[in-house]
N, C-alpha and C positions, 0 to 999 in steps of 0.2 A: 304607765306601768301599773299592772294589777298587783295588788298586795294579796299574798296568799295567807289565809288564816287557818290555823289548826282547829280541828273539831275539839270542842270542849268535852271533857268527861263529865257525864251527868249521872249522879247516883240518886236513886229514888227507891224508897222502900216498896212502893206499889209496883214499880217496874220489876224489881227483884222478885216480888211475890209472883207476878205473872210469868216471868221467865223460869221460875222454879217449878211451875206447873207443866212446862213443856218437857216431854220425855226425850231421852237421847235419840230414840228412833225418829221422832218428829223433827228434831233438829237436823238429823242426817237427811231426811226426806227434803226438807226445805233447802238445805245446802245443795243437794243434787239438782233440784229444780232450778235453782239460781245459776248453777254452773252450766246446766244444759241451755238455759236461755242465753247466757253470755256466749256460749259456743256457737249457737245458731246465729246470733248477731255478728260475731266475729267472722263467720264464714260468709254471711250475707255481705258484709262490708268489704271482705276480700274480693268478692265478685263485683263490687262497685254498685250494689243494689241498695236502694232505700226500702222502707216498709211497703210503699205502694207498688214498687216494681216486684218485690218478692211476693206480695199478695197476688199480683197478676200471674206470676209463674206457677203458684200453687192453687190458683183458682179460689182464693178466699178474699174476704173483705179486709181492708187494711186494719180495721179495729180488731179483727181476729189475730192478726200478726202482733199488734200492740199487746194483746192479752198473752200471747205466747212469750213475748220478750219481757213480760213483767216478772217472770220467775215464779208465778203461782199456778201455772197450767199443769194439770195432771194429764200428760199425753198418753194416747194409746200407741201400741206398737205400729199400727197401720199409719197413723199420722206421722210418727217419727220416721217410718220408712219412706213416706212421701216427701218429707222435708229433706232427708238425706239424699234421696234421688235427685231432687231439684237443685240441691247444693253441690251435687257431683261427688259425694263422699259415701263411704260405706257406713252402715248404721253403727257399727262398732266404733268407727272413727268419730262419729257424731257424739257418742256417749263417752268417748275417751277424755282424759284430763289435759290433753295437749292444747296449747294456746296457739292460735294462728295470728301472726302479726306480719302484715305486708307493709314493708317500708317503701320499697321501690322494686318494680319488676321490669325487666328488659330482656328481650329475646335476642340472642346472638347466633347468627348462622355463619359457619366457616365453610367455604368451598375451596377445594384444591383443584387446580387445572393441571398440575404436574403429574406425570406418570409415577406410580408407586415404585419406590426403589427398595432394594434389599438392604437390610441393616445387618452388619456383621458385629456380633457382640463377642468381645474377648474378655475372658475372666481368668483369674489365677486358679480356677478349679477344673478338675477333670471329671467328666460324666461317666458313669458306669452302671452296670446292673449286676447284682450279686446272684448267687445260685438259686435264691428263692424268688427271683424276678423283681426284687425291690430296687428302685432307682436310688443311687447315691452319688454324692459329689465329694471328691477329695482334692486337697490342695496340690497343685503342680509344683509349688515351691518347696514345701516341706511334706515329704511323703510319710504317711503313717505306716505302722507295721501292717495294718490290714491291707492297705493298697499295695504294699510291696509283696505280700504273700499271694494276693488274688488279682494280679494284673490280667487284663483281658487281652 
């Protein structure tokens, strides 16, 4: 049985100084790159591909894929379009924040050999159309003043 240890919180004045130099825009850029890399990897795994297989699909060396998945790559729109195409998703979906998690996938096909039958649906409502051509339903059990005045 593996023992899970929590990450220790580490405070360092030097580390805090370095982080204070990072602008909010740079933090957002880094976050977006990391999320994009994670999204690409999730879609890759959902297709059952490892880095080498994905590299073959996009015509790149596996080390290039490793760089892409590191979260530090500054992609061009052309490269992102190629990646989305090979993964079978729209570019907007690739950039979206949704997470893909495939737990188990199974295809079920149901075939019917019986001839289709008509289904009679009985409800306690009466169908009608008013003078303006609007469709309405009224209860057959309790008739409203409207249905009593305007019976078809």
